[in-house]
N, C-alpha and C positions, 0 to 999 in steps of 0.2 A: 448440675452444671452441664451445658450443652457441649457436644463434641465439636472439635475444630474441623471445619469443612471449607473446601474451595469449590466454587461453581464457575464453570466455563460455558458461556452462551455464545454460540457461533451460528451465523446465518447459513442456510443451505444454498450452495451455488449462488452466492450473493449477487454478483453482477447480472447473471441470467435472471435471477428472481426480481431484481430491480426493473429489468426490461419488461417484465410481465405486469408490474403494478398498474401501469397506465395503458396497457395493451392486452385486454383480456383474451384477444384472439390467439395469444401465444400459449395459453393454458394447455398443458399436456402435449405441447409440441416440442421437438428437440430444438434448443436454442444455444447458440454459441456467441461469445463476445470476443472480439478480435483486439489485438494489441495496437500500438501506434502504427499509423499508416496502413491499417487493416492487414497487418502482416500475419501474425500467428494466433492460434486459439489460446486465449488466456482464461476463459471460464466456460463451463459447460453445464447445461441443465442435466437432470438425472436421465432424461430421455436421450440426450446426446451422448452421454456416457455409455448407455446401453447399446448404442450403435457402434461403439468401439472407437469413437473419436478421442484422441489423446491430447492432453494439454501440451502446448508448444508446437503443435502441428502447423506448418505453413498453410494458410488458407488456400492459396492458389493450387496446391497439390491435391486438394480434396473437394474443391468448389463444386465441380459438375456432379460428382457422385453424391455429395452431401445434399445439394439442392434437389436431386432426383429423389432422395430419401425424405424430403420434406423439412430439411434443416433450415432454420431461419438464422441468419447471421446479422449481428449488430456491431457497429463501431463502438469503441469505448466511450461512454457518456459520463465523464468524470464528475461533472456538476451534479447530475442526477444521483449518482452513487453516493457522493459526499453528503448531499442533502438528506437522502433517505437513511443513511447511516446515523446522522445526527438525531433524527427523529426516533430511530430504533433505540439508540443508546439512552435517549431521554425517557422513553417508556420503561426500559428495564431498570433505570436508576430508581424508579419509584417503588420497586418491589423488594430490593435488598440493599444494605449499606455497602460501603467499601468498594465501589465500582472502580475498576482499573481498565481503561480502554486499551486493549493490546494491539488492535489493528482496525481497519475500517469496518470489518465485519464480525469482530469478536471482542468479548470483554470478560474479565474475571470479576466475580462478586464474592463478598465474604459474609455469608449469612450468620445470624446470631441464634439460629434455631437448630433443633435436632434434625436427624436425617429425614424422618418421615415428613415433618413440617416443611423442610426444604424442598422435598420432591413436590409437595402440594403447591407451594409458592411458585416453584419453577414451572409447573404445569399451567398455573394461572398467568404467569408472566409470558409464557410462550403463546398462549391464546390471545393475550392483549396485544402483543406485537403483530400477530397475524391479522387481527381485526383492525387495529389502529393504523398500521403501516403497510400491511400486505406482504410482509416478508416472513417466510417460514424459518424457524430457529430450532436448533437442537441444543440440548443442555446436558452437560456431564457434571456429576457431583462426586467428589472424592476427598480424601484427607490432604492431598497435595495438588499443586497445579499440573504436574506432569501426568498424574493419574486422572485428573479431571479431563485432560486432553484425551487420554485413552478412553474414558467413559463417554466423552462427547462423540468420538469417532464411532464408538459402539452404537450410540443412539442413531447416528446417521445410517449405519449399515443394517440396522435391525428395526424395521417399521413397527414390529410388535411392541417396542419400548414406548411408543407414543411420543417419541421425540425427547424423552427425559430418561437418563440412565444413572443409576447410583452404583458406583464401583463395587461397594461391599455386596450388593445383590448379585452383580455379575460374578464376583469371586466366589460367593456362596454357592451359586448354581453350577459354575463351570470349573472352579478351582484353578489349577495351574494352566489348564487348557486355554483360559481366556488370554493370558499374556503370550502363551505359546503360539497363538493364532495370529499374532501381530508382528509383521516384519520389523526388524530393528530400524529400518529406514523410515518407518512411520512414527517413530518416537520424537517428541518435541525436542528440537535442538540437535538432532543427529542428521547432518547433511549428507550429500552424496559422497563426498570425499571420505568423510569419517565412516560412512557405511561400508565402503570397500575395505578400509583398514580393520574394522570390527569383524567383517565376514572372513577376512583372511585368518583371523584368530579363532574362527569357529563360533563367533557370536552372531547368530543369524536372526533370532527373535527377541522380542522384549523380555521374555522369560530368561533367555540366556544372559542378557545384560543385567537383569535384576539380581541374578545369582553371582555376579562378579564381586570381588573384593574391592570396596571403594578406594582404599588407599593405593592398591596396585593400579587401579584405573587412573588415579590422579598422577601417579609417577609416570605411567606410560603415555597418557594423553593430556588431561588437563583437569583443573579443579572444577570446571564447568561440567564435564562428563561425570566426575565423581558425584556432584550434586544430583545429576540425573539418576544415577544408580540409587542414591539415598532416597530420592523422591519416589522411585519405583517401589521402594520398600516401605513407603508410607511415612517417611520422615521429611517434613517441610524444610526446604533449604533455599527456595527462590523467593527473595523478598519482592515486595511490590515496588513499582516505579512511581515516585511521588509526582513526577511531571508528565506521566502518561496521559492523563485526561486532557491536559491543555495542549498536547502535541508539541511541547517545547523541545527543540533540538539542542543538545548540549555540546556536540563536537563539530557538526558540519551541517550545511544546508545546500542541497543540490537541486539544480534545474537542468534537465537534460532531455533532448528530443532527437528523434530520427527525422531527417529531411525527406520530404516527398519526392524531391528531385535532387541529384547531386549539386552541390554548390562549388563553383569554381571561381566566382567573382568575390574578391576580398571585401568589396563594399557590402555585398549581401551577407557575407560572414560577419562583418562588423555589426550589421543590423540585427542578425539573429542573436549574437552574443550579448548585444545591448539589451534586447528584449528578455533574454534568459536571466541576465544579471538583475534586471529590475524586478522580475518575478521572485527571484531569490531574496532580493532586498525587501520586498513587501513582507515576506515571512519573517525576515530579520527584525523589521520594525514592529511587526505584530507581537513578537515575543520580547520586545524591548531589549534587544541584544546589539552588540557591536561585533565586527569581524576584524581580524588582523591580517588575513591573507586571502587573496583572490586567485583561484586556480581555474584554468580552462583546459579543455581537451577536445580534440577533433580526430576523426578517423574516416578512412575511405572504406569501401566495401571489401570484406575478406573473401568475397566470391568473384572478384575481378580477375583479370589476366594474371598469370603467374608472376610472382615477385612485385606486384603492383600495390600491394597493401601498404598503407602508411598510417601512422598515428603519432600524435604528439601530446605531451602534457607539459604545461608551463604554469608556474606560480609566481605571483608578484606579492611582495610583502609591503603593506601599506605603511606610510611614514608614521601614521597614528591610527589606532582602531577607529572604525567609522561605520555609520549606517546610511551615509549619503549616497543616493543613487547615481549622482554625477561622478563622484569619486570612484565608486565601485565599477560602474559601466566603463569608465575610461581605463581603469586598471585591467579589466578583462580584455578589452580590445588591444591594449598595449602588449599584454602577455601573448596574445594570439599572433600579433605581427612579428614578434621576436622568433617564432618557431614555424609558422605556417609556410607550406609550399604553395606558391600562387598558381602552380600548374596542376595541383592535385584535385581529385573529384571527391570532396568530402560528403559523406552521407549522414554523419552524426556529429553533434557538438554539445558541450555542456559547460556550465559555470558552477563552481564549487566554492562556497564561502567557508573558511576555516578559522581556527583560533577564536571561537565564539566566547563571549563573556557578557555578563549582565551590565547594561549601561549604568545602572544606579550604583554598581559596586566598583566601577572603574575609577581609580584615583591615581594621580601622578603629580609630578612637580609642575609648578606654574610655568606656562609656556609650552608644555608638552601634552596639553589636553587632547582628548579624542576629537576627531573631525566629525562631529555629529551633524545631522541634518537640521541645523539651526534655522535655516530659511524655510523649513517645512515643505520643501519641494515634493518629497515623497507623499506627504499627507495630502497636498493639493492634488497631485496626480490621482491618488486613490479616490478622493472625494469626487473629482470630475468624472472618473470612470464609473463610479457608483451611480452618479446622477444621470449621466448622459449615455452610458453604455461602454462596454469593454473596448479597449484600444482606441478610445477617442483622443487620449492625450498620453504622451510618453516621450522619453529621450530616444531619438532615432526611429520613431514610429511612423514616419511619413510613408504613406502608400501601402501600409500592411493590412489595413482593415478591409475585410471583404464586404460583400453586399448580401442583402436578403438575410439568410440565417447565418451569415458570416460570423464566426467566433473571433477571438482576439486577434489572430494574425492570418486569417485565411486569404488576405489579399496578396500575401508575399509568395514568391515562387517556391520558397523553401519550407513553407508551412506543412504541418502534419496533415495527411490525407485521412478524412473520415467520411467516406461516401455513404455509409449506412447508419448515420447517426440518428438516433431516436430523439423525440422532443425532450427538451430540458424543462419538463413540466412543472417543476417546483421552484425554479429560479428565473424563468424568463416569462414576462407577461404575455408576449406574443406567441408563446409555445405552450401555454397552460392547457391542460386536458379539458375537453368540453363534453359534458354528459347531456344526452338528449332523451327525452321521454316520448315514446310512441303514443 
């Protein structure tokens, strides 16, 4: 009988690696990917990390120095990353069963083989992803998901592992020193706030956390951290998410953006919220769900003049659960008008759909049915945009479509700025990569 193992496959510097797939000139160069509006560094290649560039660093503070050092910056190319992620996950699903997609760049797999065979299969899988997609992947293998994360980080930090690490081999070679070398902040599920609390109790490393009494940890913190302690001791406690692979949201759907320029005109804010509501609605329809509440939020810059910061959050409860873009867009705009300051300079806004439930499971008394998109307006809009291009049709979309490489809303003054956007080579015919033979 084979031993129970968990495999975590995680792409190395995923966003930066995606930028290199269709631009070989970036090989071995320091590459950084920037957040919305080209604000902060959100991804770094290994070469950029070696230069000391930290994640979250505002780009404008290091631009000149970084460019002198040969750093190449790119705007976030979400279409390209999502497309390459889907291809990467498809390749990996052919090697092992039980794939659970945890995020855009990593997934868990549940092998039915022993440790040696799992290492061999993982090595072949890693090679196939690199050859077929162009993305380097690291693999961690362990009895639990938390330890698989540890083994995966080990594989990334130790090139001698060949990109595949088996936790039992690490433990056999280094003993307790392996977990002792890992800060508690690097453990899966231990965030910044929790790290400070643990450090105050003298729990500094993963080894310190492993040696804690699980019951005491549950009483002092939570059952989630208790499970982490048990997982560090090789006891599987974290179940898989049945809806992880289809990306279905169970509690909320959010669409939020930073504006490229402050918005002071309420008509422009109406337009932005309408666009965001429809994007959220598209995902709601895709997963065949209804929402009961529509929430909006807006905020000014926290770096403005003293005492000038403003933010608000408003929620509207729908009369009946709905997936209708007309109903939801109208609710978002009405919620905003109830709270917005017409004199404020808002730099961020978002729409949040709450109270999600499956449309097929919703039942009620006659006369109180859900306000579904029976006229199929959302479907017609989606089909028109698929056929003729993004942002061709929509509620309140007048004048927002840009020209040339214009994405969905680059014609609007509030749209997200992406001045260093690379080609969306896998999703746009006019931006496909071209190979020339000399």
